Residue, then its C-alpha position, 0 to 999 in steps of 0.5 A: x525396442x522403446x515405444x515411438x512417440x507420436x507427433x502432435x497436431x493442431x487438431x489433437x492438441x485442440x481436442x485435449x480436455x482439462x482433467x481434475x489433475x494435470x497431465x502431459x502429452x508428448x510430441x517428439x525430441x522431448x518436446x510435451x505439452x502439459x494441460x493444466x485443470x484450468x484448461x491451459x496448455x503449456x509447452x516444456x521441453x525435457x532433456x538430459x545434460x551430461x547424462x543427467x535428467x533435467x528439470x523441464x523448461x518452459x517454452x510457453x502456452x499454447x495456443x500463443x506459441x503454435x506447434x511449429x514454433x514450440x518445435x523450433x524452440x525444442x530444436x535450438x535447445x537440443x543443439x545446445x545440449x548436444x554440444x554439452x551447453x545448458x539451455x537453462x543457462x542461456x534462459x537466465x542470461x537472456x532474462x538478465x539481459x531483458x530485465x538489465x536496466x532498474x526501469x525494465x526490471x521494476x516494471x516486471x517486479x511491481x507487476x507481481x507486487x500490485x496485483x491484489x493489493x488495495x488502491x492505496x498501496x498501488x498508488x504509493x508504490x507507483x508514486x515512489x517509482x515514478x516520481x523518484x526511483x526511475x527518473x534517477x536510476x531507471x536508465x542504470x543497469x540493475x547490477x550496477x547501482x551501488x549503495x552510493x547511488x540510492x543514498x544520493x537519491x534518498x538525500x535528494x528526496x530529503x533535500x525537499x523536505x520529505x525524510x520519510x519518503x526517502x526512507x520508504x524509497x529506500x525500503x521499497x528498492x531493498x524489497x526489489x533488489x531482494x526479489x532480484x536476487x532471488x530471481x538470480x538476475x542481481x547478486x548484491x542489494x545496494x539498499x540493503x547496505x544503508x542503515x535506516x537511522x542515517x537516511x531519516x529519524x523519528x521527528x520530535x513530536x512537536x508538529x502543528x499545522x498552520x491555518x493554511x495547512x489545515x485547510x491545504x491538507x483536507x482539500x488535498x484529501x477531498x480532491x484526490x482519487x482516494x475512496x470516498x470513505x477515507x476521505x470522510x475518515x481523514x476528515x473526522x480524524x482532524x475534528x474529533x481529536x481522537x487517535x487513529x485506531x480509536x477511529x479506524x476500529x469504531x462501531x456503529x453501536x458506539x455512536x448516537x447521532x441523535x444525541x450527538x455522542x460517541x462512547x469509546x469503551x475502555x477496552x479501545x483507549x489507550x488509557x483503558x478508560x472509556x471516552x465520550x466524543x461530543x460530536x459537532x454538526x459536521x461530524x454527524x453529517x460526516x457520520x450519516x454519509x459513512x452509515x450509508x457507505x458502510x452497508x450492514x457492516x458493524x464497523x464504520x470503516x469495514x475492509x473492502x478485502x475478504x468477506x468477514x465483517x472486520x475494520x480496515x487495517x490501521x495503516x490504511x489511512x497512513x498509506x492513503x495520506x502517503x498516496x497524495x502529492x501534499x506539500x505539506x512537509x513533515x505531517x503525520x496523522x497524529x499531528x492533528x491532535x496536537x494541531x487542535x490542542x494548540x489552536x483551541x489553546x490559542x482561542x482561549x478555551x479552557x485547558x482542563x476541557x481541552x485536556x479531557x476532549x482529547x483523552x488526556x489525564x489531568x496531571x498532578x495535585x489538580x488532576x487528583x482532586x478534579x473529577x469534572x468531565x466538563x461536558x457543556x464546555x466540551x461540546x462548545x469546544x468540539x463545535x468550535x474546533x470543527x467550525x475553525x477547520x471548516x473555515x480553513x477547508x472553505x478558504x480555498x474555495x476548492x470542492x464541496x465537501x458534502x457532495x458524492x466523490 
């Protein structure tokens, strides 16, 4: 005669202690309680359907779901099994119904996506959803969104002058629907049908920020809630005229604050040639503040994730600038270099010195014979450019730059 299960009681359940490995204790009728090494206690229902053992169904955690409630759920599912019906399918159907709309599913999907991610990533994803996806598609049933609906949303975003945001929105929806399909709450991915190049293409490299746009961008940076070190990084990127990775991977042993010099080694330069940056007064002030923020790190911008000493990801500044609600259209970080070159030429500074300040190679016969580094002129240029940028920021009279955020 098979051994009869002894019904559980609340007192017995409370007395269960965690072990090194998870273990199960049975109630009756297929109901069991799984005790995890963490101490969590999870109700599960074990059953056979048409003579075959099925994977246990999860009811929920104790004590949120008490003994009586767990038994009621067991009895409900046992009645379905007796009729030859699958309780697992019923659970899946209920989940599909609960997450029926884009808005409902998006909240569950984002909860998993945002966990452990950087502040800038979370801000960007929330902005995509709250500003565009949910107002336009949120009320639609998840399974009824068509490629035409996603395309119309992307076209609306492009019409306000934000093609890159349109492409990002398509990519976010594609990832969300991939997740929905894997969880069996959708069968088709409407965003996957849209080819990326038909939404946004790489723009020509001609974008130059106007004087007012320079101030608008950097005031927006300082008024935002991104980390103080990222604000300083974006300001430095604007006034030092270096490339993004040359800044994000920079080390303190490259910089002489007293001498106002930053020597970037050849291995970190695009053309494999060392490059010297002459630091303006503003750049030195920014770096002095960064020195305090960086702590004992060898890097100017140490990563906040993990314990090893390493710099921030090259994409961190892109994510930070995308997280801002700037009205400046078609702007990417590399435009700072082109903007500096254009305005400095318009100011009348010598072209060769500007090209050297940008770490550009002087081309043609002139470049072959010209080995000058234009140190004095480059110092003047870098200070003039930092002063020019500061004037555009101060023009808004919005926020003092060298105060803690």
